[in-house]
C-alpha positions in Angstrom: 104.5 183.4 -6.9 107.2 181.9 -9.0 107.7 178.1 -8.8 110.8 177.7 -10.9 113.0 179.5 -13.5 114.8 178.0 -16.6 117.6 179.5 -18.6 118.9 178.3 -22.0 122.5 177.4 -22.3 124.7 176.2 -25.2 127.0 174.1 -23.1 124.9 172.1 -20.7 127.8 170.0 -19.3 130.0 173.1 -18.7 127.2 175.2 -17.2 126.1 172.2 -15.1 129.6 172.0 -13.6 129.6 175.8 -13.1 126.3 175.8 -11.2 127.3 172.7 -9.2 130.1 174.8 -7.7 128.2 178.1 -7.4 124.8 177.0 -6.1 126.2 174.8 -3.4 127.3 177.9 -1.6 123.6 178.8 -1.4 122.4 175.4 -0.3 121.2 174.3 -3.7 122.3 171.0 -5.3 121.7 169.2 -8.6 118.6 167.2 -8.2 117.8 166.2 -11.8 120.0 165.3 -14.8 118.2 164.3 -18.0 119.2 164.6 -21.6 119.1 168.3 -22.4 118.2 169.6 -18.9 119.6 169.9 -15.4 117.5 171.0 -12.3 118.9 172.5 -9.1 117.2 173.2 -5.8 116.9 172.5 -2.1 114.0 170.1 -2.1 112.8 170.2 -5.7 114.2 171.7 -8.9 113.7 175.5 -8.8 116.4 176.5 -11.3 116.8 174.7 -14.6 119.4 174.7 -17.3 118.0 173.8 -20.7 120.4 172.9 -23.5 120.1 175.0 -26.7 123.2 174.2 -28.7 122.2 176.4 -31.7 121.4 179.4 -29.5 123.5 182.5 -30.2 125.5 183.9 -27.3 123.6 185.9 -24.7 124.0 189.6 -25.1 125.0 191.3 -21.9 122.2 193.9 -22.4 119.3 191.4 -22.6 117.9 192.5 -19.3 117.7 189.0 -18.0 118.6 188.9 -14.3 117.9 186.1 -11.8 118.4 186.6 -8.1 118.8 183.9 -5.4 117.9 185.0 -1.9 120.2 183.7 0.8 120.4 184.0 4.6 123.7 185.8 5.1 126.4 188.1 3.7 128.8 185.2 4.1 126.8 183.2 1.6 126.8 186.1 -0.8 130.6 186.4 -0.6 131.0 182.6 -1.1 128.7 182.7 -4.1 130.7 185.4 -5.7 134.1 183.8 -5.0 132.9 180.4 -6.2 131.5 181.9 -9.5 134.9 183.6 -10.2 136.8 180.4 -9.4 134.5 178.4 -11.6 134.9 180.6 -14.7 132.3 183.3 -14.2 133.0 187.0 -14.1 132.0 189.7 -11.7 129.2 192.0 -12.6 129.2 193.7 -9.2 131.4 192.8 -6.2 129.7 191.8 -2.9 128.6 194.7 -0.9 125.7 196.7 0.6 123.1 198.1 -1.7 120.0 200.3 -1.2 116.6 199.4 -2.7 113.2 200.9 -2.5 112.1 198.5 0.2 115.3 198.6 2.3 119.0 197.8 2.5 120.4 194.6 1.2 123.8 193.0 0.5 124.4 191.4 -2.9 126.8 190.3 -5.5 126.3 190.0 -9.3 128.1 187.6 -11.6 127.9 186.6 -15.3 127.9 182.8 -15.8 130.0 181.3 -18.6 127.2 181.9 -21.1 126.7 185.6 -20.1 123.6 185.2 -17.9 123.4 187.8 -15.0 122.9 186.0 -11.7 122.7 187.6 -8.3 122.8 186.4 -4.7 121.3 188.7 -2.1 120.4 188.9 1.6 118.2 191.6 3.1 119.7 193.5 6.0 116.4 195.0 6.9 113.1 193.3 6.3 110.7 195.2 4.0 
């Protein structure tokens, strides 16, 4: 249903380095670097950073939330650890969660700009 997602960031270079470290744990790499934008993905850019230098800082209560699905709890753990090491902050340590459609394992982080990013793997298929 969704082909790609873009988020606005004030510091494109800094966020690019952050996501280089974090998304590698999920099998995504930087595929495109152009003035004002960076695209990450596995085969084509699915996650974009778009530079908006004049943007005001992201409020933690914006409701924006992006989740990357991954194949294992180990990848979720690695995502969380890499994010903390690269300058992000935890917004929910790795662990089991319960959703309407089944159990899953996830971790939530805030990137250096305040965006809420999650990595999740489903323990039971809906």
